[in-house]
C-alpha positions, 0 to 999 in steps of 0.5 A: 916507466914514468918519471916522476918527481916526489917533492915530499918534507915528511920522511916516512911519507917520502919513503913510503911513496918512493917504495911504492910508486918504484913497485908499481914500475916507475923512476922516481926521485924525491926531493925535500924542499921547495928551492930544490924542486923548481931546480929539479922540476926545471931540469929534468924530463920529469913525466909526472910531479907530486908535490906537497903544499907544506915545504920548508923554504917555498911552499908547493904553491909558490913551487907550482907557480914558478914552474908554470911561469917559467913554461914548464909543462909537466903534470903536477897532483898537489899533495895536501893536508889541508881539505878547505876548497879554496886551498885546492882552488888555488892550486889548480888555478896555479897550474896543477892538474889533480889534488890529493887531501892527505891521509890518501891509500896507496891504491887511490894515489897510484890510480890518479898516478895512471890517469894524469899520466895517461892523459899527458902521455898520448895526443887525442884522437885526431889531429894536430897543427902547429905552423903549417904543419897538419899531423893526423895521427888516425890516418898516421900521415903528415902534411904540409900547405895541405900537401902531403909529407913522406915520413918514416915510421920512426920519425912519425913515431918521433913526432907524436911523442914530442907533440904528446910532451909538447912544452917538455924537454925529452932525452935522448933516451926516452926518444929511443924508449918511444920510436924504436922496439926495445930489442934494437940497439941504436945509438944517440947518434941515430936519434940525432939524425932522425931529428935532423931528418925530421926537421927538413919536412917539419920547419920553415928554416930547418938550420934555425928551428922554430918548434924542434929545438935542441936543448943543449945537455938534455935533449930536445924539446918541441915548442909546436 
């Protein structure tokens, strides 16, 4: 289940999007203006933002610019009734990941949503490097300065989730979903304990982490 923020001021369109994406299995929240979109876009651990261009207050371009300049890396699909190529280019240059022109079919939008979420939710096959750490996804191995680091399966799944959504805050609930089987009961304290252990293995100075950061009241963010 993906968490999607819908930013749309037209009530009928917003309701249609909310109903359709909820029925498709997503967790959806709707906001109606640019100011609220900027605030909620920074606060929530979203998998996707559907962002209308024509909004009261700040328009969609301003919202996109502000979120990206503030370090928010959540994928953004812009929605607009405008068809000019210059508008589309502007949105993409500001950091949008896709562009859908109204009117669109629900089927097309669902396909775009799934494609963008899938692209950003799993790391590409191969390796990922940060600092002196190398993560080999194909072999499920972690190396530091070229030497193997022993990580548990849960720690590796946690690290994979962080890398896939680097720069974004992940709640403890999201981390539970990413690393543990759904039929196993695990407390938030277990998540925190595994984060502490993971920091010992990947951080230059675990008590003052550089990559795996705590975000008070929200969860954790990986800046690698």
